[in-house]
C-alpha positions, 0 to 999 in steps of 0.5 A, spaced: 346 486 823 351 483 818 356 478 820 363 480 823 367 474 823 374 476 824 377 470 821 374 467 814 368 461 815 369 455 812 363 453 808 363 446 812 362 450 818 356 454 817 348 452 819 343 458 818 337 454 819 335 451 826 330 451 832 329 451 839 324 451 845 322 458 843 318 455 837 318 447 836 325 445 837 326 440 843 333 444 846 333 451 849 337 456 845 343 455 849 343 448 848 342 449 840 348 453 840 352 448 845 350 442 840 352 447 834 359 448 837 360 441 839 359 439 831 364 444 829 359 450 827 362 457 827 357 461 823 350 459 825 343 462 826 337 460 830 331 461 826 325 459 830 318 459 827 315 466 827 319 468 834 325 472 835 324 470 843 331 465 843 335 470 839 338 474 845 340 467 849 343 464 843 347 470 841 350 470 849 351 463 849 355 463 842 359 469 844 362 464 850 363 459 845 367 462 839 361 462 835 358 467 831 350 467 831 346 471 826 339 474 828 334 469 825 327 467 824 323 463 820 316 466 817 310 463 814 308 466 808 301 466 804 302 465 797 297 464 791 297 456 792 299 455 799 304 457 804 312 457 804 317 459 809 321 465 809 328 465 813 330 472 815 338 473 817 342 478 820 336 483 822 335 488 827 331 484 832 328 491 835 326 494 829 318 496 830 316 493 823 319 486 824 316 486 832 309 488 829 309 483 824 312 477 828 306 479 833 301 478 828 304 471 826 304 469 833 297 471 834 295 467 828 299 461 831 295 462 838 288 462 834 290 456 830 292 452 836 285 453 839 282 451 833 286 445 832 285 443 840 277 444 838 277 439 832 281 434 836 276 434 841 271 433 836 275 427 833 275 424 840 282 426 842 281 431 849 286 435 853 290 437 847 290 445 849 292 444 856 298 440 854 300 444 848 300 450 853 305 446 857 309 444 852 310 450 848 315 455 851 314 459 845 309 460 840 305 453 839 305 449 832 303 443 829 309 439 832 307 441 839 300 437 837 304 431 834 308 430 840 302 431 845 298 426 840 304 421 841 305 422 848 297 421 849 297 414 845 293 417 840 298 416 835 304 411 834 309 416 832 310 424 830 310 423 823 303 418 824 300 424 828 301 429 822 298 424 817 292 422 821 290 428 824 294 434 822 295 435 815 290 438 810 284 434 810 285 431 817 281 432 823 285 436 826 287 441 821 286 448 821 288 453 816 291 460 817 291 467 814 299 468 814 302 474 812 303 475 804 310 473 801 311 481 800 309 483 807 314 478 810 320 480 806 318 487 807 319 486 815 325 482 814 328 488 809 325 493 814 330 490 820 336 490 815 336 483 814 336 478 808 330 474 806 331 466 804 326 462 801 327 456 805 327 448 803 324 449 796 323 442 795 319 440 801 312 443 799 310 438 794 309 443 789 310 441 781 316 444 778 311 450 775 308 452 781 315 452 785 318 456 780 312 461 780 312 461 788 320 463 787 318 468 782 313 471 787 319 471 792 324 474 788 318 480 786 318 481 793 325 483 793 328 476 796 335 475 795 337 468 797 334 460 797 336 454 801 340 450 797 343 445 802 338 443 807 337 438 812 334 431 810 335 433 803 339 428 798 344 430 792 338 430 787 335 436 792 341 440 792 342 439 785 335 442 784 335 447 789 342 449 786 338 450 779 333 454 782 338 459 785 342 460 778 335 461 774 333 466 779 339 469 780 339 468 788 345 467 793 345 460 796 344 458 803 345 452 807 341 450 814 340 443 817 332 445 819 334 442 826 329 441 831 330 435 835 336 430 837 332 424 836 331 426 829 339 424 827 337 425 819 336 432 820 342 434 824 346 441 825 352 441 821 350 435 817 350 438 810 352 438 803 357 443 800 353 448 795 356 448 788 362 453 787 359 457 782 354 460 787 355 465 791 354 463 799 349 468 802 354 468 808 359 472 804 353 477 803 353 478 810 360 479 811 363 472 813 367 469 807 368 462 806 376 460 806 374 453 803 371 452 796 365 448 795 364 442 791 359 440 785 
């Protein structure tokens, strides 16, 4: 499903990556849309982790607030040297291939949640399974465990919970056999969507490894990369822009908003993308009326 804005959309009014309670966000889909509207966003996408459950609610809410809301999702993808995230935009969410793929990812998430709870119990932190089930209105993620660990007093902060319990090598870490990059991109394309390589500077990869991951994404048919991302600085934007140029990818922008208590990752608070790059929303039919700046 392509964007169909009647009026041009300014680059400053676009945010194509945010989360709701359909995955690990703190706000309902409708509340995310309301926050986007209040911050001047006119073109958005709700991109919950391995979930399409919030899209219909978000789009219904957006229609009442003068916002265009693309269908979206953020899919975890296996790569030779780790895991990357691929955002899908503008998809037909009734596509059987996409639905089957998302169900496969969700089964992996539920299996991982059970294993994390078992490992945390073995490390002396009991009761996580039931609490995460209560917290996760959608699919369970590590963020739910981090919040539960803080709530229970096992960790002082959300980030500390990851560092002490949930990162690779920690007591609560459990690996997942996600679908491959090729499979994830194929699901998005089967549904008529556009594939975006999400937050490229957040994986902790060396420059060579990151280029190899993006090359795998391009080889699978991926079209775009997030150039402006929430929490990133000007150096990150410049590095991501260079990757877009190197691989001939269109440029996306998204806050990766999850929680109003994390003000450094806020809806719409994004740097403009460099003017020599083609914005992904132009390929989706929503054309900027305002040039971006270097």
